[in-house]
NURO-221324 format. One line per 4 residues: for each residue x, y, z of N, C-alpha, C, CB. Coordinates in steps of 0.02 Angstrom, whole numbers. Glycine has a CB too. Layout:
REM NURO-221324
X Y Z X Y Z X Y Z X Y Z ~ ...
REM end
This chain:
REM NURO-221324
43 -60 0 0 0 0 44 62 0 -48 1 61 ~ 30 109 -45 72 169 -51 57 218 5 60 203 -119 ~ 110 253 28 103 305 80 83 372 50 166 312 119 ~ 88 378 -16 72 441 -48 -3 449 -54 105 446 -117
-26 513 -48 -97 527 -52 -116 541 -124 -116 585 -7 ~ -177 524 -142 -202 542 -208 -215 618 -210 -266 503 -225 ~ -226 645 -272 -241 716 -279 -305 734 -242 -246 735 -353 ~ -353 688 -244 -417 701 -210 -407 706 -134 -468 646 -227
-366 659 -107 -353 659 -35 -314 722 -14 -314 597 -15 ~ -266 742 -57 -227 802 -42 -272 863 -42 -170 811 -93 ~ -315 868 -91 -361 925 -95 -409 926 -36 -401 923 -161 ~ -431 866 -16 -477 861 41 -443 885 105 -502 789 50
-379 864 115 -342 885 174 -330 960 174 -275 848 179 ~ -313 987 115 -303 1060 110 -367 1097 125 -278 1079 40 ~ -424 1068 102 -488 1100 116 -504 1100 190 -544 1065 78 ~ -488 1044 223 -499 1041 296 -456 1091 333 -484 970 322
-393 1098 310 -348 1146 341 -374 1217 333 -277 1140 312 ~ -396 1233 272 -422 1300 258 -485 1314 299 -436 1309 184 ~ -529 1262 304 -592 1272 339 -581 1283 414 -638 1213 328 ~ -522 1260 439 -508 1267 509 -467 1330 525 -471 1206 534
-455 1372 475 -418 1434 487 -455 1476 538 -407 1473 421 ~ -421 1496 589 -453 1537 641 -493 1497 691 -497 1588 610 ~ -487 1431 690 -522 1389 738 -474 1365 791 -556 1330 703 ~ -492 1372 854 -457 1341 910 -382 1360 910 -464 1264 907
-370 1424 902 -301 1448 903 -294 1500 959 -280 1480 834 ~ -237 1498 993 -222 1549 1043 -167 1594 1016 -201 1517 1110 ~ -176 1659 1024 -125 1707 1003 -104 1749 1063 -152 1752 945 ~ -39 1758 1071 -11 1793 1128 -18 1869 1117 62 1774 1138
-46 1902 1167 -53 1975 1167 7 2003 1206 -122 1999 1199 ~ 60 2025 1171 121 2044 1208 113 2107 1250 176 2054 1159 ~ 67 2151 1234 58 2211 1273 22 2198 1339 19 2263 1233 ~ -22 2149 1338 -60 2131 1399 -33 2068 1432 -133 2122 1382
12 2033 1397 42 1971 1422 -13 1921 1441 88 1985 1482 ~ -55 1907 1392 -109 1858 1402 -127 1827 1335 -171 1892 1435 ~ -159 1771 1337 -179 1736 1276 -249 1759 1254 -179 1661 1287 ~ -257 1765 1188 -322 1779 1158 -342 1717 1119 -319 1843 1110
-402 1691 1132 -427 1632 1098 -461 1652 1033 -476 1592 1144 ~ -438 1625 977 -469 1639 912 -514 1581 895 -415 1651 856 ~ -578 1596 887 -628 1544 869 -675 1574 818 -668 1519 932 ~ -647 1587 758 -684 1625 707 -746 1588 681 -639 1641 649
-747 1522 688 -805 1484 664 -868 1501 704 -792 1409 668 ~ -859 1531 763 -917 1549 805 -954 1610 777 -894 1564 875 ~ -925 1645 730 -957 1704 701 -1023 1685 665 -910 1739 651 ~ -1026 1624 639 -1085 1603 601 -1134 1562 643 -1064 1564 540
-1123 1558 708 -1168 1518 749 -1237 1551 753 -1139 1508 821 ~ -1291 1512 762 -1358 1541 765 -1364 1591 821 -1411 1485 774 ~ -1401 1646 808 -1408 1699 858 -1480 1720 863 -1362 1760 841 ~ -1509 1716 922 -1578 1739 931 -1581 1790 988 -1624 1679 946
-1524 1817 1007 -1521 1866 1061 -1533 1937 1036 -1454 1862 1097 ~ -1515 1985 1077 -1527 2055 1061 -1480 2079 1006 -1517 2098 1124 ~ -1508 2120 961 -1468 2151 908 -1475 2226 914 -1491 2127 838 ~ -1434 2263 876 -1436 2336 879 -1451 2363 809 -1371 2365 906
-1481 2421 806 -1495 2453 743 -1435 2492 720 -1557 2500 748 ~ -1414 2481 658 -1355 2515 632 -1370 2580 597 -1318 2470 586 ~ -1427 2583 562 -1443 2641 522 -1468 2698 566 -1497 2624 469 ~ -1444 2758 551 -1466 2817 589 -1483 2873 540 -1411 2840 638
-1525 2918 563 -1543 2977 523 -1489 3029 533 -1612 3005 543 ~ -1462 3057 478 -1409 3108 486 -1433 3166 529 -1386 3134 417 ~ -1395 3186 579 -1415 3242 622 -1407 3309 587 -1375 3240 688 ~ -1439 3361 613 -1429 3428 585 -1361 3456 606 -1486 3476 607
-1341 3511 575 -1276 3542 591 -1277 3576 659 -1257 3593 537 ~ -1337 3594 682 -1344 3627 748 -1408 3604 781 -1343 3705 740 ~ -1404 3591 847 -1463 3570 885 -1469 3618 945 -1457 3495 909 ~ -1527 3649 952 -1534 3702 1001 -1532 3679 1073 -1597 3740 989
-1546 3614 1086 -1542 3590 1155 -1482 3545 1167 -1606 3553 1172 ~ -1432 3548 1123 -1371 3509 1132 -1324 3547 1179 -1336 3495 1064 ~ -1300 3513 1231 -1256 3546 1279 -1188 3565 1250 -1246 3501 1339 ~ -1170 3536 1192 -1104 3546 1165 -1103 3593 1104 -1074 3481 1146
-1159 3610 1077 -1160 3654 1019 -1141 3726 1039 -1230 3654 986 ~ -1112 3764 993 -1090 3833 1009 -1149 3876 1032 -1056 3864 948 ~ -1137 3917 1083 -1186 3964 1107 -1239 3936 1153 -1219 3995 1050 ~ -1241 3870 1162 -1293 3839 1202 -1274 3836 1276 -1308 3769 1176
-1325 3834 1318 -1315 3829 1390 -1308 3755 1410 -1373 3862 1429 ~ -1258 3740 1452 -1248 3673 1476 -1287 3661 1540 -1173 3660 1487 ~ -1286 3598 1563 -1324 3579 1622 -1300 3617 1684 -1318 3504 1634 ~ -1237 3639 1683 -1209 3676 1739 -1234 3748 1742 -1134 3676 1736
-1266 3770 1688 -1287 3840 1684 -1239 3883 1645 -1296 3868 1752 ~ -1179 3860 1634 -1131 3897 1594 -1149 3891 1520 -1059 3871 1606 ~ -1130 3943 1483 -1147 3945 1412 -1084 3938 1370 -1184 4011 1394 ~ -1088 3895 1319 -1032 3887 1274 -1021 3950 1232 -1042 3827 1228
-960 3968 1219 -948 4024 1173 -966 4004 1102 -874 4047 1177 ~ -967 4051 1058 -981 4037 987 -917 4013 954 -1009 4101 950 ~ -893 3955 977 -828 3930 954 -831 3909 881 -805 3872 999 ~ -774 3913 848 -771 3896 776 -722 3839 761 -751 3958 737
-685 3817 812 -638 3762 802 -645 3712 858 -566 3787 798 ~ -590 3687 884 -591 3641 941 -606 3681 1005 -524 3602 948 ~ -649 3655 1047 -668 3690 1108 -661 3643 1167 -741 3718 1104 ~ -625 3664 1220 -612 3623 1279 -642 3658 1340 -536 3611 1289
-676 3620 1382 -702 3648 1445 -701 3595 1499 -774 3676 1436 ~ -701 3616 1562 -703 3570 1618 -770 3533 1620 -691 3608 1685 ~ -766 3468 1627 -825 3426 1627 -873 3446 1683 -806 3352 1633 ~ -937 3453 1666 -987 3471 1716 -1003 3413 1764 -1050 3495 1682
-983 3353 1744 -994 3294 1787 -928 3255 1791 -1052 3249 1760 ~ -877 3282 1823 -811 3251 1822 -808 3187 1864 -758 3299 1847 ~ -764 3141 1842 -754 3079 1881 -703 3090 1936 -730 3023 1835 ~ -662 3142 1929 -612 3160 1980 -607 3235 1981 -542 3127 1965
-592 3264 2039 -591 3337 2043 -538 3362 2091 -658 3362 2064 ~ -518 3425 2083 -468 3454 2127 -492 3463 2199 -444 3520 2100 ~ -559 3464 2207 -587 3474 2274 -615 3410 2304 -643 3526 2270 ~ -586 3354 2285 -608 3290 2313 -599 3290 2389 -569 3231 2281
-647 3264 2427 -642 3264 2500 -581 3225 2524 -706 3235 2532 ~ -544 3254 2569 -483 3221 2595 -497 3180 2658 -431 3274 2611 ~ -551 3194 2692 -568 3157 2753 -618 3102 2735 -597 3204 2808 ~ -592 3042 2728 -634 2985 2709 -637 2935 2767 -607 2951 2646
-693 2901 2771 -700 2849 2822 -653 2792 2807 -774 2825 2826 ~ -615 2771 2856 -567 2716 2846 -604 2650 2845 -514 2717 2902 ~ -598 2611 2790 -633 2547 2786 -595 2493 2824 -642 2526 2712 ~ -627 2437 2840 -593 2383 2876 -541 2348 2831 -644 2331 2902
-490 2322 2864 -437 2284 2829 -469 2224 2793 -381 2261 2879 ~ -449 2208 2731 -392 2234 2693 -410 2289 2643 -360 2177 2655 ~ -467 2323 2653 -488 2374 2606 -449 2439 2616 -563 2387 2612 ~ -445 2479 2563 -413 2544 2566 -452 2594 2524 -339 2540 2542
-444 2657 2538 -473 2709 2495 -429 2771 2496 -545 2726 2519 ~ -444 2818 2451 -407 2881 2448 -448 2929 2405 -335 2871 2419 ~ -435 2993 2408 -472 3042 2367 -456 3033 2293 -455 3113 2389 ~ -507 3041 2251 -499 3038 2178 -489 3109 2153 -560 3003 2143
-427 3133 2158 -412 3201 2137 -391 3202 2064 -358 3232 2182 ~ -399 3260 2034 -379 3267 1964 -425 3315 1927 -379 3200 1929 ~ -425 3309 1861 -465 3352 1818 -499 3309 1766 -421 3407 1785 ~ -558 3331 1744 -593 3299 1689 -618 3353 1641 -653 3255 1715
-602 3345 1577 -620 3395 1527 -654 3363 1467 -558 3433 1505 ~ -692 3404 1432 -725 3384 1370 -692 3420 1312 -802 3400 1373 ~ -680 3384 1257 -650 3413 1198 -700 3408 1141 -582 3377 1179 ~ -730 3465 1121 -774 3466 1063 -731 3472 1001 -825 3526 1068
-737 3423 957 -694 3421 897 -712 3476 847 -699 3354 865 ~ -777 3491 843 -801 3537 792 -864 3572 817 -815 3500 726 ~ -878 3632 792 -941 3664 810 -1001 3631 776 -939 3738 791 ~ -989 3593 724 -1044 3561 687 -1066 3497 724 -1022 3544 615
-1131 3493 735 -1160 3438 772 -1161 3374 730 -1231 3456 794 ~ -1159 3380 664 -1171 3324 619 -1108 3288 596 -1209 3347 559 ~ -1050 3308 618 -988 3279 594 -962 3226 642 -936 3333 583 ~ -922 3180 614 -881 3135 653 -810 3143 628 -906 3059 647
-762 3113 661 -693 3119 639 -685 3096 567 -647 3079 685 ~ -723 3045 547 -719 3019 479 -739 3071 427 -762 2957 472 ~ -780 3119 447 -806 3169 400 -769 3236 405 -879 3180 412 ~ -723 3241 452 -686 3303 461 -627 3306 412 -660 3309 533
-606 3368 396 -548 3377 354 -484 3361 391 -546 3447 327 ~ -430 3348 354 -366 3332 385 -341 3387 431 -314 3317 333 ~ -348 3449 410 -326 3505 451 -363 3507 517 -335 3572 414 ~ -428 3491 515 -468 3492 577 -449 3434 623 -543 3488 560
-432 3376 594 -409 3320 635 -342 3337 666 -404 3255 593 ~ -298 3371 629 -234 3393 656 -245 3439 716 -193 3429 603 ~ -295 3482 713 -310 3528 769 -331 3488 831 -365 3578 749 ~ -368 3434 821 -387 3391 877 -325 3359 908 -437 3337 855
-280 3333 866 -218 3303 891 -177 3354 929 -177 3273 833 ~ -172 3414 902 -134 3467 935 -164 3485 1003 -130 3530 891 ~ -231 3481 1007 -264 3492 1071 -247 3437 1121 -341 3496 1062 ~ -247 3374 1098 -225 3319 1141 -154 3331 1166 -230 3251 1104
-112 3358 1122 -42 3371 1141 -38 3423 1196 -2 3394 1080 ~ -70 3480 1186 -65 3534 1235 -98 3515 1301 -96 3598 1208 ~ -155 3481 1297 -190 3461 1358 -150 3409 1397 -259 3433 1341 ~ -120 3362 1362 -78 3312 1395 -19 3344 1430 -54 3259 1346
13 3390 1395 72 3424 1423 53 3466 1484 106 3467 1370 ~ 1 3508 1476 -18 3554 1530 -44 3517 1591 -70 3603 1504 ~ -90 3470 1581 -118 3433 1637 -67 3387 1669 -179 3393 1615 ~ -24 3358 1627 27 3313 1652 79 3347 1695 61 3279 1595
87 3411 1687 135 3449 1727 108 3470 1796 156 3511 1690 ~ 44 3456 1808 17 3471 1874 46 3421 1924 -61 3467 1873 ~ 67 3443 1982 100 3398 2030 56 3342 2054 125 3437 2089 ~ -9 3353 2055 -54 3301 2081 -74 3249 2028 -117 3333 2109
-54 3261 1965 -75 3217 1910 -21 3166 1894 -92 3259 1847 ~ -40 3103 1890 6 3049 1872 -8 3019 1803 4 2993 1924 ~ -67 3031 1777 -86 3002 1712 -136 3048 1677 -115 2930 1720 ~ -126 3055 1611 -175 3091 1570 -204 3042 1520 -142 3153 1535
-268 3033 1523 -303 2988 1476 -348 3029 1431 -344 2935 1514 ~ -334 3030 1366 -378 3059 1316 -415 3002 1282 -338 3103 1264 ~ -480 3011 1271 -518 2957 1239 -581 2984 1207 -537 2903 1291 ~ -609 2943 1163 -673 2959 1132 -717 2898 1134 -663 2983 1059
-780 2908 1154 -832 2857 1148 -879 2878 1092 -870 2846 1216 ~ -887 2836 1042 -930 2853 985 -985 2802 978 -889 2859 920 ~ -1048 2825 978 -1104 2782 966 -1144 2766 1029 -1081 2719 935 ~ -1209 2759 1020 -1253 2744 1077 -1237 2677 1108 -1326 2745 1054
-1213 2629 1069 -1201 2562 1096 -1143 2560 1144 -1189 2513 1039 ~ -1101 2613 1146 -1048 2616 1196 -1065 2667 1251 -981 2634 1164 ~ -1128 2690 1252 -1151 2732 1306 -1145 2807 1295 -1114 2715 1366 ~ -1136 2829 1234 -1130 2901 1221 -1199 2934 1228 -1101 2914 1150
-1202 2985 1269 -1265 3019 1281 -1276 3079 1235 -1269 3042 1353 ~ -1223 3101 1201 -1228 3158 1157 -1188 3144 1093 -1202 3223 1192 ~ -1221 3145 1034 -1186 3128 971 -1141 3183 944 -1236 3110 920 ~ -1142 3242 975 -1098 3296 951 -1026 3270 953 -1107 3360 995
-986 3282 900 -918 3254 898 -875 3280 956 -885 3270 832 ~ -856 3235 1000 -817 3257 1058 -781 3197 1090 -862 3291 1110 ~ -731 3213 1128 -696 3164 1169 -688 3191 1239 -627 3147 1139 ~ -653 3154 1281 -643 3175 1350 -571 3166 1371 -689 3135 1397
-553 3199 1425 -486 3194 1453 -492 3185 1529 -442 3256 1436 ~ -461 3133 1555 -456 3123 1627 -383 3131 1647 -484 3052 1647 ~ -371 3176 1693 -304 3185 1722 -309 3165 1795 -277 3259 1714 ~ -278 3110 1814 -292 3079 1878 -230 3072 1923 -323 3010 1867
-242 3060 1987 -188 3050 2034 -166 2977 2037 -209 3073 2103 ~ -188 2937 1990 -168 2867 1985 -154 2849 1912 -223 2820 2015 ~ -120 2794 1902 -105 2769 1834 -157 2716 1817 -32 2741 1829 ~ -186 2722 1758 -237 2674 1737 -207 2604 1728 -271 2697 1672
-244 2553 1748 -219 2486 1751 -192 2460 1684 -272 2440 1775 ~ -227 2474 1630 -204 2451 1564 -135 2477 1548 -253 2473 1510 ~ -122 2540 1564 -57 2568 1548 -2 2543 1595 -60 2645 1551 ~ -20 2527 1657 27 2494 1702 49 2427 1673 -4 2486 1772
0 2389 1649 15 2323 1621 59 2330 1559 -50 2286 1602 ~ 43 2377 1516 82 2387 1455 153 2411 1470 47 2438 1409 ~ 159 2453 1519 226 2478 1538 269 2422 1564 220 2535 1590 ~ 242 2380 1608 281 2325 1635 299 2275 1581 243 2290 1691
253 2263 1534 267 2217 1479 323 2245 1435 204 2205 1437 ~ 322 2311 1423 373 2343 1382 441 2340 1415 355 2416 1367 ~ 443 2351 1480 506 2348 1517 534 2276 1519 497 2374 1589 ~ 490 2229 1528 512 2160 1530 538 2138 1462 454 2114 1552
506 2161 1409 528 2144 1341 599 2169 1329 480 2174 1289 ~ 613 2232 1349 680 2260 1339 732 2220 1379 681 2334 1361 ~ 715 2203 1440 763 2168 1483 777 2097 1459 737 2166 1555 ~ 725 2062 1436 732 1992 1420 750 1978 1347 668 1957 1435
732 2024 1302 746 2012 1231 815 2036 1210 693 2047 1188 ~ 840 2087 1244 904 2115 1226 903 2155 1162 954 2060 1219 ~ 843 2171 1137 837 2209 1075 835 2284 1089 774 2188 1038 ~ 855 2322 1037 853 2394 1043 782 2421 1034 900 2427 992
742 2385 997 673 2406 985 633 2404 1050 640 2362 933 ~ 584 2449 1054 534 2443 1106 488 2384 1088 492 2509 1114 ~ 448 2362 1135 400 2309 1121 354 2329 1065 360 2291 1184 ~ 328 2390 1068 281 2411 1016 317 2419 949 247 2478 1035
380 2440 951 420 2443 889 427 2375 857 488 2473 904 ~ 436 2323 898 440 2255 873 374 2232 843 462 2207 929 ~ 319 2254 875 252 2238 849 243 2270 780 197 2262 898 ~ 263 2334 773 258 2368 708 297 2329 655 284 2441 713
358 2309 671 399 2272 623 366 2206 603 469 2259 651 ~ 336 2172 652 302 2109 637 243 2119 591 279 2075 702 ~ 206 2173 602 148 2188 559 171 2207 488 106 2245 589 ~ 226 2245 484 253 2262 418 277 2200 381 311 2312 425
308 2154 417 333 2092 386 275 2050 359 374 2052 437 ~ 222 2044 399 164 2005 378 126 2043 322 117 1991 437 ~ 109 2106 337 78 2149 287 3 2143 278 108 2137 223 ~ -26 2087 296 -97 2076 282 -143 2120 323 -115 2004 293
-121 2142 381 -165 2178 427 -150 2253 429 -158 2149 497 ~ -104 2276 387 -87 2348 385 -139 2385 343 -15 2359 355 ~ -172 2433 374 -225 2472 342 -200 2537 313 -281 2485 391 ~ -148 2565 343 -120 2629 319 -48 2633 341 -161 2690 347
-6 2661 298 64 2672 316 94 2727 273 104 2607 308 ~ 130 2772 305 170 2821 269 238 2827 305 133 2890 264 ~ 273 2881 293 340 2888 321 340 2889 397 372 2951 295 ~ 288 2918 426 290 2931 498 239 2891 539 279 3003 511
186 2865 508 132 2833 546 111 2768 514 72 2881 552 ~ 79 2727 555 53 2662 531 -11 2646 568 106 2606 542 ~ -57 2612 534 -119 2588 564 -128 2515 545 -181 2632 541 ~ -145 2474 593 -152 2403 579 -201 2370 627 -84 2368 583
-229 2315 604 -270 2273 647 -223 2220 675 -331 2241 607 ~ -210 2221 740 -156 2179 767 -170 2104 762 -143 2198 838 ~ -117 2066 756 -118 1993 754 -157 1964 813 -47 1965 755 ~ -154 1998 870 -185 1973 932 -249 2010 949 -136 1979 990
-283 2038 899 -343 2079 912 -394 2042 953 -374 2101 845 ~ -422 2076 1002 -474 2047 1044 -543 2061 1015 -469 2074 1116 ~ -553 2121 988 -616 2139 957 -610 2129 881 -636 2213 974 ~ -666 2118 848 -666 2100 777 -630 2152 734 -737 2093 752
-642 2215 746 -614 2268 704 -568 2314 745 -670 2309 671 ~ -534 2286 793 -487 2324 834 -429 2349 791 -461 2281 893 ~ -411 2412 799 -357 2441 758 -311 2483 803 -385 2485 700 ~ -246 2481 789 -198 2524 822 -171 2575 771 -139 2482 853
-167 2637 792 -138 2691 752 -80 2719 792 -192 2747 734 ~ -21 2723 761 39 2742 800 90 2778 757 70 2681 832 ~ 130 2821 788 189 2847 754 241 2792 749 218 2910 790 ~ 282 2793 698 334 2743 692 391 2757 741 362 2741 620
402 2820 756 454 2839 804 426 2828 875 477 2913 794 ~ 465 2799 917 442 2784 985 446 2846 1029 484 2727 1015 ~ 388 2869 1052 384 2923 1101 333 2902 1154 364 2992 1067 ~ 345 2919 1218 299 2897 1270 235 2939 1275 334 2898 1336
237 3001 1249 179 3046 1255 165 3078 1187 191 3100 1309 ~ 102 3095 1176 82 3123 1112 113 3191 1099 7 3127 1109 ~ 128 3229 1151 154 3297 1140 225 3297 1112 153 3336 1205 ~ 258 3239 1112 325 3235 1084 326 3229 1008 362 3176 1114
268 3222 977 266 3216 904 284 3282 870 196 3194 882 ~ 319 3277 814 335 3336 774 276 3353 728 399 3323 732 ~ 279 3410 696 225 3431 651 214 3381 595 240 3500 622 ~ 267 3356 561 255 3305 509 224 3241 537 321 3289 475
242 3222 599 213 3162 629 140 3173 646 252 3143 692 ~ 122 3233 667 51 3249 680 11 3245 616 44 3320 711 ~ 39 3270 562 5 3267 497 -6 3195 476 46 3305 443 ~ 45 3153 483 38 3082 466 -13 3047 510 106 3047 470
-11 3063 575 -59 3032 621 -131 3051 601 -44 3054 694 ~ -141 3113 581 -207 3136 559 -230 3096 497 -207 3211 544 ~ -184 3085 451 -201 3047 391 -219 2975 408 -142 3047 341 ~ -183 2946 455 -197 2878 476 -265 2874 511 -142 2852 523
-281 2922 555 -345 2923 589 -402 2932 539 -347 2978 641 ~ -392 2975 491 -442 2986 439 -454 2922 399 -420 3043 391 ~ -400 2889 379 -405 2827 340 -444 2774 378 -336 2801 322 ~ -427 2763 440 -459 2711 480 -533 2726 491 -424 2702 547
-550 2787 511 -619 2803 527 -663 2804 465 -623 2871 562 ~ -636 2824 407 -675 2821 345 -687 2748 325 -638 2858 287 ~ -636 2706 331 -646 2635 317 -699 2605 363 -580 2596 325 ~ -697 2622 426 -747 2598 473 -818 2615 448 -736 2628 543
-830 2679 435 -897 2700 415 -918 2670 348 -900 2776 412 ~ -870 2664 302 -886 2638 235 -900 2563 236 -830 2654 187 ~ -877 2528 287 -884 2456 289 -957 2435 284 -854 2428 353 ~ -1000 2464 325 -1071 2449 324 -1114 2511 310 -1092 2417 389
-1081 2566 292 -1115 2629 278 -1159 2651 336 -1156 2624 214 ~ -1127 2651 395 -1158 2675 456 -1105 2713 496 -1190 2616 498 ~ -1126 2758 541 -1078 2788 587 -1051 2733 634 -1110 2846 629 ~ -991 2710 622 -962 2652 655 -945 2668 727 -899 2627 618
-973 2632 776 -959 2648 846 -893 2620 869 -1015 2620 891 ~ -863 2652 918 -800 2628 947 -785 2663 1012 -742 2637 898 ~ -739 2634 1049 -705 2668 1105 -633 2679 1082 -709 2626 1172 ~ -609 2740 1088 -542 2757 1063 -500 2786 1119 -547 2806 1004
-461 2746 1154 -416 2772 1206 -347 2788 1176 -408 2722 1263 ~ -316 2839 1203 -247 2857 1185 -201 2828 1239 -237 2935 1177 ~ -158 2782 1219 -113 2748 1265 -49 2789 1273 -96 2676 1240 ~ -40 2818 1333 19 2858 1348 50 2836 1413 1 2933 1350
113 2852 1422 148 2837 1484 124 2883 1540 225 2844 1475 ~ 137 2865 1603 121 2910 1658 157 2977 1649 141 2879 1725 ~ 132 3027 1684 158 3095 1677 189 3120 1742 103 3143 1655 ~ 221 3073 1779 249 3092 1844 325 3104 1842 235 3037 1894
352 3112 1781 422 3129 1774 470 3070 1774 441 3173 1829 ~ 444 3009 1775 487 2950 1775 516 2935 1706 448 2890 1799 ~ 559 2885 1703 589 2864 1640 543 2814 1607 660 2832 1652 ~ 511 2836 1552 464 2793 1517 485 2785 1444 394 2822 1521
550 2780 1433 576 2772 1366 556 2706 1334 651 2779 1366 ~ 534 2658 1374 512 2593 1347 441 2596 1320 516 2540 1401 ~ 404 2649 1336 333 2653 1318 326 2687 1250 293 2691 1372 ~ 287 2657 1206 275 2683 1139 202 2706 1135 291 2630 1083
192 2771 1130 124 2798 1126 87 2771 1064 126 2875 1124 ~ 23 2755 1073 -19 2737 1016 -92 2750 1032 -8 2663 996 ~ -133 2750 980 -205 2760 986 -239 2694 969 -230 2818 940 ~ -284 2672 1012 -319 2610 999 -392 2622 982 -314 2564 1059
-419 2581 938 -491 2582 923 -520 2515 944 -504 2596 847 ~ -572 2517 985 -605 2457 1010 -678 2459 990 -597 2451 1088 ~ -695 2435 931 -764 2436 908 -804 2378 937 -768 2435 831 ~ -865 2390 962 -903 2336 994 -940 2290 944 -952 2365 1041
-946 2310 881 -984 2271 833 -941 2217 800 -1014 2316 779 ~ -970 2157 792 -936 2105 753 -975 2089 690 -926 2042 796 ~ -1036 2112 686 -1077 2111 626 -1116 2177 626 -1126 2049 623 ~ -1147 2196 569 -1180 2262 567 -1229 2276 622 -1216 2269 502
-1262 2225 648 -1312 2236 701 -1300 2193 762 -1381 2222 674 ~ -1238 2167 768 -1225 2120 822 -1163 2141 862 -1216 2049 795 ~ -1173 2148 928 -1119 2168 972 -1075 2109 992 -1146 2202 1034 ~ -1013 2125 1009 -970 2076 1043 -987 2079 1117 -893 2090 1029
-1022 2030 1141 -1041 2029 1211 -986 1998 1253 -1107 1991 1221 ~ -970 2030 1308 -920 2004 1355 -958 1963 1407 -879 2062 1388 ~ -939 1900 1412 -975 1856 1458 -927 1811 1496 -1026 1813 1420 ~ -938 1745 1493 -901 1699 1535 -825 1703 1529 -921 1630 1519
-796 1694 1469 -723 1695 1463 -694 1763 1480 -702 1676 1394 ~ -728 1817 1458 -699 1884 1465 -710 1913 1535 -729 1931 1413 ~ -773 1921 1554 -788 1950 1620 -777 1899 1675 -861 1977 1621 ~ -799 1838 1662 -796 1788 1714 -728 1758 1726 -842 1733 1699
-687 1752 1672 -624 1717 1679 -563 1758 1660 -625 1655 1638 ~ -573 1815 1626 -517 1861 1616 -478 1854 1552 -472 1854 1670 ~ -500 1810 1506 -467 1804 1441 -518 1813 1385 -432 1736 1434 ~ -497 1848 1332 -543 1862 1277 -550 1801 1231 -518 1922 1236
-611 1790 1208 -625 1742 1155 -648 1782 1095 -679 1689 1177 ~ -609 1781 1042 -625 1819 981 -664 1776 933 -561 1846 947 ~ -722 1801 910 -764 1763 864 -745 1774 791 -837 1783 874 ~ -689 1809 780 -669 1825 711 -594 1816 703 -689 1897 693
-573 1810 641 -502 1803 624 -474 1871 604 -492 1751 567 ~ -423 1896 637 -398 1963 622 -381 1974 548 -336 1976 663 ~ -352 1924 515 -335 1933 444 -397 1944 401 -296 1872 419 ~ -452 1909 418 -513 1916 379 -544 1985 390 -564 1861 399
-543 2009 452 -572 2075 466 -530 2131 434 -577 2086 542 ~ -464 2123 435 -421 2172 401 -436 2174 327 -347 2157 414 ~ -447 2115 297 -462 2112 226 -527 2148 210 -467 2039 203 ~ -577 2142 255 -640 2178 245 -629 2253 244 -690 2159 299
-589 2278 292 -577 2350 296 -535 2374 237 -541 2367 362 ~ -488 2333 215 -447 2352 157 -487 2353 92 -388 2304 151 ~ -542 2316 91 -582 2311 30 -625 2372 18 -625 2249 33 ~ -633 2415 69 -674 2476 60 -629 2537 55 -724 2483 119
-656 2590 27 -616 2650 14 -602 2688 79 -653 2696 -35 ~ -543 2718 82 -527 2763 137 -521 2835 112 -462 2741 172 ~ -543 2848 51 -536 2913 20 -599 2955 24 -515 2906 -51 ~ -656 2925 10 -719 2962 9 -768 2931 57 -749 2964 -61
-795 2970 103 -844 2945 151 -909 2931 115 -855 2996 208 ~ -943 2877 136 -1004 2856 101 -1057 2911 99 -1033 2795 134 ~ -1061 2953 150 -1110 3006 151 -1097 3059 98 -1111 3039 219 ~ -1034 3068 81 -1017 3116 28 -1035 3089 -41 -943 3133 31
-1032 3023 -48 -1052 2992 -111 -1126 2999 -123 -1032 2919 -113 ~ -1164 2997 -67 -1237 3001 -72 -1262 3072 -79 -1268 2969 -12 ~ -1219 3121 -61 -1241 3191 -63 -1252 3215 -134 -1190 3237 -27
REM end
């Protein structure tokens, strides 16, 4: 009996291998130092649970009862100026404040507490109520980045501040109460847990690998070598759907040069970062021709004056949708056990995003 397979058997085995792509695979997340389970075949499993509506009616350019539109009165009673560009103000409902009570009731051992001091601000990207970052011009996106730079630098220099977190929540499904294009800034007396984890992973990588690259620099090189998940790249910036993505359409946008804080970027790097953000957000919206929801945190090092040369600043996009009307629900593995189970294959999701245009927003085509 021959050990060689027939052409039919070979084709059958190849078909089985292809059909199992993205099934029962674990991928190491080097920034979080944890495994991500890839089980892409689960994307097509029957679903009779809750779904979300993707289509929305385009909003007007101005809404008279919007707390963020120019000239309108906010819940605090203060009135917004007739701003024409980016507008920043102290959050009327801050999560941390400079006047946090210092006299707190001492809890029983082993519990601890302390005042949540700091600042919380709102960043209105545009005076127009109907725009998103995907619909803004490059110059306007650059102005938003420059605002993140100045706010990070100024707030980070406050002696009581240890971390500056800039972020944007977009879409009702992530809890946004106001669709006016805006983000937020938290400047806190503590370091956020995700960035602590990333910093320790970056330091450990430098110590154990013996490489000159930062951990994130090595990730960029790996993505460039593979190439399938790179969505945008120019001289100074890159955007990619990472090999270890936890969410279906998770994307990282980063400068190629390693800097721990966004304010260290040069003018050409800011311009490239704006182009990368524009490319990614337009692809998102064009994918299903809806305002694509996401959580967008800016990953930066602490601002307490320490040596954070191992930390590589980047912007992350965490979209909750895995299908046009279906959320990625966090349940047993994620909330209950602490490891992500991804229902999609990163290479397939990157291919979907690469297949749509990043030049013209779908709403402009319809206009």
